C-alpha positions in Angstrom: 63.5 -39.3 -20.8 62.3 -37.9 -24.1 60.9 -34.4 -24.2 59.5 -32.9 -27.3 59.1 -29.1 -28.0 56.4 -27.9 -30.3 56.2 -24.6 -32.3 55.3 -23.2 -35.7 58.9 -22.9 -36.5 62.5 -23.4 -35.0 66.0 -22.1 -35.7 67.6 -20.9 -38.0 64.3 -19.1 -38.2 64.8 -16.1 -36.2 62.1 -15.0 -33.4 61.9 -14.4 -29.8 59.9 -17.7 -29.2 62.0 -19.7 -31.5 65.0 -18.4 -29.4 63.2 -19.2 -26.1 62.4 -22.8 -27.2 66.0 -23.5 -28.5 67.7 -22.3 -25.4 65.3 -24.4 -23.2 65.9 -27.4 -25.7 69.7 -26.9 -25.2 69.5 -26.5 -21.4 67.4 -29.7 -21.0 69.8 -31.6 -23.4 72.7 -30.5 -21.3 71.0 -31.8 -18.3 70.6 -35.4 -19.7 67.2 -35.2 -21.4 66.8 -36.6 -24.8 65.2 -33.8 -26.6 63.6 -33.1 -30.0 61.7 -30.2 -31.7 58.6 -30.6 -33.8 57.9 -27.7 -36.0 56.9 -26.7 -39.5 60.1 -25.1 -40.5 63.5 -25.3 -39.2 66.8 -27.4 -39.3 68.8 -29.1 -36.9 71.4 -26.7 -35.3 72.4 -28.9 -32.2 74.2 -32.2 -32.5 72.1 -33.8 -29.7 68.7 -32.3 -30.6 66.7 -33.8 -33.4 64.3 -31.4 -35.5 61.2 -33.0 -37.0 59.3 -30.9 -39.7 55.9 -31.2 -40.9 55.0 -28.4 -43.3 51.4 -28.0 -42.0 52.7 -26.9 -38.5 54.3 -23.9 -40.0 52.1 -20.7 -39.7 53.6 -19.3 -43.0 52.7 -22.7 -44.9 50.8 -21.6 -48.1 47.8 -24.0 -47.2 47.7 -22.6 -43.6 47.8 -19.1 -44.7 44.8 -19.7 -47.1 42.8 -21.3 -44.2 43.7 -18.4 -42.1 42.2 -15.9 -44.6 39.1 -17.7 -44.5 39.0 -18.0 -40.6 39.9 -14.3 -40.2 36.6 -13.6 -41.9 34.7 -15.6 -39.4 34.2 -18.6 -41.6 35.5 -22.2 -41.1 36.9 -23.4 -44.3 35.6 -26.6 -45.8 39.0 -28.2 -45.5 39.8 -27.2 -42.1 39.1 -30.5 -40.4 40.8 -32.4 -43.0 43.9 -30.5 -42.2 43.3 -31.0 -38.5 43.1 -34.7 -39.1 46.5 -34.6 -41.1 48.3 -32.7 -38.2 46.7 -34.8 -35.5 47.8 -38.1 -37.1 51.5 -36.8 -37.7 51.5 -35.5 -34.1 50.3 -38.8 -32.7 52.9 -40.8 -34.5 55.8 -38.2 -33.7 55.0 -38.3 -30.0 54.6 -42.1 -29.8 57.6 -42.6 -27.3 57.6 -39.0 -25.9 57.2 -38.6 -22.0 56.7 -34.7 -22.0 55.4 -32.3 -24.7 56.2 -28.5 -24.1 54.1 -26.4 -26.7 55.0 -22.9 -27.2 52.2 -20.3 -28.0 50.4 -22.9 -30.0 47.3 -22.9 -27.6 47.3 -19.0 -27.1 47.8 -17.8 -30.6 45.7 -18.1 -33.8 48.5 -18.3 -36.3 47.7 -21.8 -37.1 44.2 -22.8 -35.8 44.4 -26.3 -37.4 47.6 -26.9 -35.2 45.7 -25.6 -32.2 42.8 -27.9 -32.8 44.8 -30.8 -33.5 46.8 -30.3 -30.4 43.6 -29.9 -28.3 42.2 -33.0 -29.7 45.5 -34.8 -28.9 45.3 -33.6 -25.3 41.9 -35.0 -25.1 42.7 -38.2 -26.5 46.2 -39.1 -25.4 45.0 -41.6 -22.7 47.9 -40.5 -20.3 50.6 -41.4 -22.7 52.6 -38.3 -21.9 52.3 -34.9 -20.0 51.6 -31.6 -21.8 53.1 -28.1 -20.7 51.4 -25.3 -22.6 53.9 -22.4 -22.6 52.1 -19.1 -23.3 54.2 -16.0 -24.4 51.3 -14.0 -25.9 47.6 -14.3 -26.0 45.9 -13.4 -29.4 42.7 -12.3 -27.6 44.4 -9.6 -25.5 46.3 -8.2 -28.5 44.4 -5.2 -29.9 45.7 -5.8 -33.5 43.9 -9.2 -33.7 40.4 -8.0 -32.7 38.9 -8.3 -35.9 40.3 -11.9 -36.6 38.8 -13.7 -33.5 35.4 -15.1 -33.0 33.7 -16.7 -29.9 33.2 -20.2 -31.4 35.4 -23.0 -32.2 38.1 -23.0 -33.4 39.0 -19.4 -32.3 37.9 -20.0 -28.7 40.5 -22.4 -28.1 42.9 -19.6 -27.6 41.0 -18.2 -24.7 40.3 -21.5 -22.9 42.2 -22.8 -20.1 42.7 -26.3 -21.3 42.2 -29.2 -18.7 44.8 -31.9 -18.2 47.8 -29.8 -18.9 50.0 -27.5 -17.2 50.0 -23.7 -17.9 53.2 -21.5 -17.9 53.4 -18.0 -18.9 56.5 -15.7 -19.1 55.6 -12.9 -16.8 53.3 -11.9 -14.0 51.4 -9.5 -16.3 50.7 -12.4 -18.8 49.5 -14.4 -15.8 47.1 -11.7 -15.0 45.9 -11.6 -18.6 45.4 -15.5 -18.6 43.3 -15.1 -15.4 41.0 -12.4 -16.7 40.7 -14.0 -20.2 40.2 -17.7 -19.3 39.0 -17.5 -15.6 41.6 -19.9 -14.6 42.5 -19.8 -11.0 45.9 -18.1 -10.4 47.4 -21.1 -8.5 47.2 -23.2 -11.7 49.4 -20.7 -13.8 53.1 -20.9 -13.3 55.3 -17.9 -14.0 58.7 -18.9 -15.6 60.6 -15.9 -17.4 62.4 -16.0 -20.5 66.3 -16.2 -19.9 69.8 -15.4 -21.2 71.8 -17.7 -23.2 75.1 -16.8 -21.9 77.2 -19.2 -24.2 75.8 -17.3 -27.3 75.8 -13.9 -25.9 79.2 -13.9 -24.6 80.5 -15.9 -27.6 81.8 -19.0 -26.0 83.3 -21.8 -28.0 82.0 -25.1 -27.3 85.0 -26.3 -25.6 85.4 -23.2 -23.6 81.7 -23.5 -22.5 82.3 -27.0 -21.2 85.3 -25.8 -19.2 83.7 -22.8 -17.7 80.5 -24.8 -16.7 82.7 -27.4 -15.1 84.0 -24.9 -12.8 80.8 -22.7 -12.4 82.5 -19.5 -13.8 79.3 -18.2 -15.4 77.4 -18.0 -11.9 80.5 -16.3 -10.2 79.6 -13.4 -8.0 81.8 -11.5 -8.5 84.1 -12.9 -11.4 87.6 -11.5 -10.7 89.9 -11.5 -13.7 93.7 -11.4 -13.7 94.6 -11.7 -17.6 98.5 -12.0 -16.8 101.4 -14.6 -16.7 102.4 -16.3 -13.5 105.5 -14.2 -12.5 106.5 -13.0 -9.0 106.3 -9.3 -9.9 102.6 -9.7 -10.4 102.1 -10.2 -6.7 99.5 -13.1 -7.0 99.9 -14.1 -3.4 98.3 -10.6 -2.5 95.4 -11.4 -5.0 94.8 -14.8 -3.4 94.7 -13.1 0.3 92.2 -10.5 -1.2 90.0 -13.4 -2.5 90.1 -15.0 0.8 88.7 -12.1 2.4 86.1 -11.5 -0.3 84.9 -15.1 0.2 83.5 -14.1 3.4 80.9 -11.6 1.9 80.8 -13.5 -1.6 81.0 -17.2 -1.2 80.6 -17.6 -4.9 83.6 -15.3 -5.8 85.8 -16.7 -8.6 89.4 -15.6 -9.3 90.7 -16.5 -12.8 94.5 -15.9 -13.7 94.6 -16.6 -17.5 98.2 -16.6 -18.3 100.8 -19.5 -18.4 103.8 -19.4 -16.4 106.3 -16.6 -17.3 108.6 -18.2 -20.1 111.9 -16.4 -19.2 112.6 -17.2 -15.5 112.9 -20.9 -14.4 111.8 -20.0 -11.0 108.3 -19.2 -12.1 107.4 -22.9 -11.9 108.5 -22.9 -8.2 106.2 -19.9 -7.9 103.1 -21.5 -9.2 103.7 -24.3 -6.8 104.0 -21.9 -3.9 100.7 -20.2 -5.1 98.9 -23.5 -5.3 100.1 -24.4 -1.8 98.9 -20.9 -0.6 95.6 -21.4 -2.2 95.2 -24.7 -0.3 96.0 -23.2 2.9 93.5 -20.4 2.3 90.9 -22.9 1.4 90.4 -21.3 -2.1 90.3 -24.5 -4.3 86.9 -23.7 -5.5 87.5 -19.8 -5.8 91.0 -19.3 -7.3 91.9 -20.8 -10.6 95.3 -20.6 -12.5 94.8 -21.7 -16.1 98.5 -22.5 -16.3 97.3 -25.6 -14.5 95.1 -26.7 -17.2 96.8 -24.9 -20.3 100.5 -24.7 -19.7 101.0 -23.2 -23.2 98.4 -20.5 -22.6 94.9 -19.9 -24.1 93.9 -18.2 -27.5 93.1 -14.7 -27.9 89.6 -15.6 -28.6 89.3 -17.2 -25.2 90.9 -14.3 -23.5 88.2 -12.0 -25.2 85.6 -14.2 -23.7 86.9 -14.2 -20.2 86.9 -10.4 -20.3 83.2 -10.5 -21.3 82.5 -12.9 -18.4 84.3 -11.1 -15.9 83.0 -8.3 -13.3 86.2 -7.0 -12.0 89.8 -6.7 -13.2 92.4 -7.1 -10.5 96.1 -6.2 -10.8 98.3 -6.5 -7.8 101.7 -6.1 -9.7 104.6 -4.6 -7.9 106.1 -3.7 -11.3 104.8 -3.1 -14.8 106.1 -1.6 -18.0 102.7 -0.4 -19.3 99.5 -2.2 -18.4 97.5 -3.5 -21.5 95.0 -5.2 -19.2 93.9 -1.9 -18.0 92.9 -0.7 -21.5 91.3 -4.1 -22.4 89.3 -3.7 -19.3 88.2 -0.3 -20.2 86.8 -1.6 -23.5 85.2 -4.4 -21.7 83.5 -1.9 -19.2 84.9 -3.8 -16.0 85.5 -2.4 -12.6 89.1 -1.9 -12.0 91.2 -2.3 -9.0 94.9 -1.8 -9.6 98.1 -1.4 -7.3 99.1 2.3 -7.1 102.2 2.0 -9.2 103.4 4.8 -12.0 102.5 2.9 -15.0 99.1 1.9 -13.9 98.4 5.2 -12.3 99.2 6.9 -15.5 96.8 4.8 -17.5 94.1 4.3 -15.0 94.1 7.2 -12.5 90.7 8.6 -12.3 89.2 5.6 -13.9 90.4 2.7 -11.8 90.3 2.1 -8.1 93.8 2.4 -6.9 95.2 0.8 -3.9 98.7 1.1 -2.2 100.8 -2.1 -2.1 101.1 -1.4 1.7 97.4 -1.8 2.1 96.4 -5.1 3.8 94.5 -7.6 1.6 91.6 -7.0 4.1 91.6 -3.4 3.3 91.5 -4.0 -0.5 88.9 -6.5 -0.2 86.9 -4.0 1.7 87.3 -1.5 -1.0 86.1 -4.1 -3.7 83.0 -5.0 -1.4 82.2 -1.3 -0.9 82.5 -0.6 -4.7 80.6 -3.5 -6.2 77.9 -3.4 -3.5 77.1 0.3 -4.4 77.4 -0.2 -8.2 73.9 -0.4 -9.9 75.3 -2.1 -13.1 77.3 -4.8 -11.1 74.2 -5.5 -8.9 71.8 -5.8 -11.9 74.6 -8.1 -13.6 74.6 -10.2 -10.5 70.8 -10.5 -10.4 70.6 -11.6 -14.0 73.2 -14.2 -13.5 71.4 -15.4 -10.3 67.9 -15.4 -11.7 67.8 -14.9 -15.5 70.3 -17.2 -17.1 68.8 -20.5 -18.6 71.0 -22.4 -16.2 69.6 -20.6 -13.3 65.9 -20.7 -14.6 66.3 -24.4 -15.2 67.8 -25.2 -11.6 65.2 -23.0 -9.9 61.9 -23.3 -12.0 62.0 -25.7 -14.9 63.5 -28.7 -13.2 61.0 -28.4 -10.3 58.2 -28.0 -12.7 59.0 -31.0 -14.8 59.3 -33.0 -11.7 55.9 -31.9 -10.3 54.2 -32.4 -13.6 55.6 -35.9 -14.0 54.7 -36.8 -10.5 51.2 -35.5 -10.8 50.8 -37.3 -13.9 51.9 -40.6 -12.4 
């Protein structure tokens, strides 16, 4: 199914609305939609998302700016309807095979009223060819800086009208109340869908790493427990697996990732990995515990290691022996909660900063310490809330996908 997004501009133009629209477009593309962007200014940045430009859609187009100067003074320029016609004809052709149009801010801002008017005409005349969602980030009529530029007549009043035959979305409850007061629309007809976080870009994931972590749902882990170490017996990884088995009862979405390959200098390490894989099976942790040595026997890049630190919530070190403890320092720079075995090298580095446990402690006791710490840590709690509610993947799953389904069902 083809979905088109509409705004004045698109990446590489930098802006909040541009970023939201681009993230939504990427998200829909990842979930199998055919996606394109319609804008006045922008370039293709994604291999599967087409960008179609028409200069008169741009709020900064010289002709549009000239029209706006006259409109801001309360006069409708003589060429206004001619420009509206041009935009209408272009949009009608561009949307010929589109099933759903999502227009960002075009119906609530006065930055390009010719585009607003053309879109309004298109909505009235589309004869059930496609569905329309109007996505409102801001309302010109409720912004004090625009008071002198708006007039209670066409075309200015299009930005304070609840258009019929479309679905209205706002980005916050506050914007919803603004729209209700401004337009008189009933609250039940306004959907609230927040802006989200693009984890891939924020964390700095390469395309191949993003594909890998998505496959195993690492980005939605709660918590994400990191062990950036090689697979060797002195790392005591069987204890880590048993800790995760207890954590799983409280946190079913917990993920443990051991990033390193098999230790290179002891031939028995291959057997050790096989033992760990069998223990993982016995503990029913196939969806919780991951040894990257199974996927990348030669190890992963430093760039990937950095990304895993940025994804993680907790550093776990269950080592029986260590010479120093570089992961403790890396975790410090990455602001991770640290849980480490109480051995001399790690104690020297992390005492007072990490949560130390005795190797004589049972895995259940260590798991309870982790649960108590993260449950009472406000930063972890908020991070978990963001991952659960405000990533684009979560927003798509819980809000955008149901909305699109409802819009298309009602349309049909």
